Steps between C-alpha positions, in 0.01 A plus 500: 500500500731202546634535147572871543648454848689184396388312810380138521144388560434211740165345404282349774227243445226461761281202426171379649419833665141451383466204739557728798354828378236447231384801302161510674641505857574803713734305728701180450268200515758239601855456622765511227723230650571237237305691235689818417833483321753775438776450245786749469642479148859577400563865415441605140757754384414745221736455207629762260234579241223324693162670482245532779284248314785247482571531870134481603458185289792333677355594840155375398641165383689458827189569708277269295758219513427437870121529490293182523318413176164616635642849558685549173356759260269377228673497164315724260493405132654763276 
């Protein structure tokens, strides 16, 4: 959509959310103060000829760049 509309995407990274709201909990289990982190990345502007895949890869890289190592995706062997 961003490529077709020629609008920027502003990626957001939220880290350590699992410390406050684990997958097994119905409600938050602890206060998020000092645990949660929100990083607002610089806008990524679609360039001429950029595909959806190219843009999504740039957004993904931006988001992953601010995750702690224990929250980064596992690299799959190809």
